[in-house]
C-alpha positions as CSV (number, residue, x, y, z in Angstrom):
1,X,-9.1,16.0,-7.0
2,X,-10.1,18.8,-9.2
3,X,-7.8,21.7,-8.8
4,X,-5.5,20.0,-6.4
5,X,-2.5,20.4,-8.7
6,X,-2.9,24.1,-8.9
7,X,-3.4,24.5,-5.2
8,X,-0.3,22.5,-4.5
9,X,1.7,24.6,-6.9
10,X,0.7,27.8,-5.1
11,X,1.5,26.2,-1.7
12,X,4.9,25.1,-2.9
13,X,5.5,28.5,-4.3
14,X,4.7,30.1,-1.0
15,X,6.9,27.5,0.9
16,X,9.9,28.2,-1.3
17,X,9.5,32.0,-1.0
18,X,9.2,31.6,2.8
19,X,12.7,30.0,2.8
20,X,14.2,32.5,0.4
21,X,13.9,30.7,-2.9
22,X,12.1,32.2,-5.8
23,X,11.1,29.4,-8.1
24,X,8.9,30.2,-11.1
25,X,5.4,28.9,-10.7
26,X,5.3,27.2,-14.0
27,X,8.4,25.1,-13.0
28,X,6.7,24.1,-9.8
29,X,3.5,23.2,-11.6
30,X,5.5,20.9,-14.0
31,X,6.8,19.0,-10.9
32,X,3.5,18.5,-9.2
33,X,2.7,14.8,-9.1
34,X,6.3,14.0,-8.2
35,X,6.7,13.4,-4.4
36,X,7.9,16.3,-2.3
37,X,11.1,14.3,-1.5
38,X,11.9,14.5,-5.2
39,X,10.3,17.8,-6.1
40,X,12.4,20.1,-3.8
41,X,15.7,18.8,-5.0
42,X,14.6,18.9,-8.7
43,X,13.8,22.6,-8.3
44,X,16.5,24.0,-6.0
45,X,19.2,21.3,-6.1
46,X,20.4,18.6,-3.8
47,X,22.5,20.8,-1.5
48,X,19.7,23.3,-0.9
49,X,17.3,20.4,-0.4
50,X,19.6,18.9,2.2
51,X,19.8,22.2,4.1
52,X,16.2,23.6,3.6
53,X,14.1,20.7,2.2
54,X,12.4,19.6,5.4
55,X,11.4,23.1,6.3
56,X,10.1,23.8,2.8
57,X,8.1,20.5,2.8
58,X,6.6,21.4,6.2
59,X,5.8,24.9,5.0
60,X,4.1,23.5,1.9
61,X,1.9,21.3,4.0
62,X,0.8,24.3,6.1
63,X,0.2,26.4,3.0
64,X,-1.8,23.7,1.4
65,X,-3.9,23.1,4.5
66,X,-4.7,26.8,4.5
67,X,-6.5,26.4,1.1
68,X,-7.7,22.8,1.4
69,X,-11.3,24.0,1.7
70,X,-11.1,25.4,-1.8
71,X,-10.3,22.0,-3.4
72,X,-13.3,20.2,-5.0
73,X,-13.2,16.5,-4.2
74,X,-12.7,13.8,-6.7
75,X,-15.5,11.2,-6.8
76,X,-14.1,8.9,-4.1
77,X,-16.4,6.1,-5.1
78,X,-13.9,5.3,-7.8
79,X,-11.5,3.6,-5.3
80,X,-11.7,1.5,-2.2
81,X,-8.5,2.6,-0.6
82,X,-5.7,5.1,-1.0
83,X,-1.9,4.7,-1.1
84,X,0.1,7.7,-0.1
85,X,3.7,8.8,0.3
86,X,3.6,7.6,3.9
87,X,3.3,4.0,2.5
88,X,6.7,4.1,0.7
89,X,10.3,5.3,1.0
90,X,10.5,6.8,-2.6
91,X,7.8,8.7,-4.3
92,X,7.0,9.2,-8.0
93,X,8.6,9.1,-10.4
94,X,9.9,5.9,-8.6
95,X,7.5,3.0,-8.9
96,X,7.2,2.3,-5.2
97,X,3.7,3.9,-4.8
98,X,2.4,1.8,-7.6
99,X,3.9,-1.4,-6.2
100,X,2.5,-0.6,-2.7
101,X,-1.0,0.0,-4.2
102,X,-0.8,-3.4,-6.0
103,X,0.2,-5.1,-2.8
104,X,-2.6,-3.3,-0.9
105,X,-5.1,-4.4,-3.5
106,X,-3.8,-7.9,-3.4
107,X,-3.4,-8.4,-7.1
108,X,-1.1,-8.1,-10.1
109,X,-3.5,-6.9,-12.7
110,X,-4.0,-3.1,-12.6
111,X,-4.3,0.0,-14.7
112,X,-3.1,3.4,-13.4
113,X,-5.2,6.5,-13.9
114,X,-3.1,9.6,-13.6
115,X,-2.7,13.1,-14.9
116,X,1.1,13.8,-14.8
117,X,4.2,12.5,-16.6
118,X,5.3,11.4,-13.1
119,X,2.3,9.1,-12.8
120,X,3.0,7.6,-16.2
121,X,6.7,7.1,-15.5
122,X,6.1,5.4,-12.1
123,X,3.4,3.1,-13.6
124,X,5.6,2.2,-16.6
125,X,8.5,1.3,-14.2
126,X,6.1,-0.9,-12.3
127,X,4.9,-2.4,-15.6
128,X,1.4,-1.1,-15.1
129,X,-0.5,0.4,-18.1
130,X,-1.6,4.0,-17.6
131,X,-4.6,5.9,-18.7
132,X,-3.9,9.6,-18.5
133,X,-6.1,12.6,-18.1
134,X,-5.2,16.1,-19.4
135,X,-6.3,17.7,-16.1
136,X,-2.7,17.9,-14.8
137,X,-1.6,20.5,-17.4
138,X,0.6,18.1,-19.4
139,X,0.0,17.6,-23.1
140,X,-1.2,14.4,-24.6
141,X,2.1,14.0,-26.4
142,X,4.1,14.4,-23.1
143,X,1.8,11.9,-21.3
144,X,2.1,9.4,-24.2
145,X,5.9,9.8,-24.3
146,X,6.0,9.1,-20.6
147,X,4.1,5.9,-21.1
148,X,0.4,6.5,-21.2
149,X,-1.5,3.9,-23.2
150,X,-4.5,6.3,-23.7
151,X,-5.1,10.0,-22.9
152,X,-8.5,11.6,-22.2
153,X,-9.6,15.2,-21.6
154,X,-11.6,14.4,-18.4
155,X,-13.0,11.6,-16.2
156,X,-16.3,12.1,-17.9
157,X,-14.7,11.4,-21.3
158,X,-12.9,8.4,-19.9
159,X,-16.2,7.0,-18.6
160,X,-17.8,7.6,-22.0
161,X,-15.0,5.8,-23.9
162,X,-14.1,3.2,-21.2
163,X,-14.4,0.3,-23.7
164,X,-11.6,1.7,-25.8
165,X,-9.1,1.6,-22.8
166,X,-7.0,-1.1,-21.1
167,X,-10.0,-1.2,-18.7
168,X,-12.5,-2.1,-21.4
């Protein structure tokens, strides 16, 4: 989804503040793409997560739902089905979501398209090549170091140069 990363970052910021934690927005943004079960502990520590994490995650969901109408949808015709954090025990950067998606699709051959280092790391751990987009605020170098086989500025650029990718 276009803009989803930024809306989630603001929602997380508001959720942390509501629970007495001031976390710099840029730090939150860098964690978006990681599952909420991983993100909270990475930003405020495991002890604070154990005590406040569930409340913060609930507050983020509420804050995000308050702005969901502002999010422009991704072209959903690109996929037939979705895999979400509800389908797994561990979220990105763990490979569980990628493995669950492969199982849901009924195949072993796949290519991940993502826009965060967490997408790339999860796919790499699942031995799935990744095509990365710069839409997540990470640099091409960061995405490549995390395991991206190719990096594109946008979905439009990816479509134009599809033949030069692992999908081609």
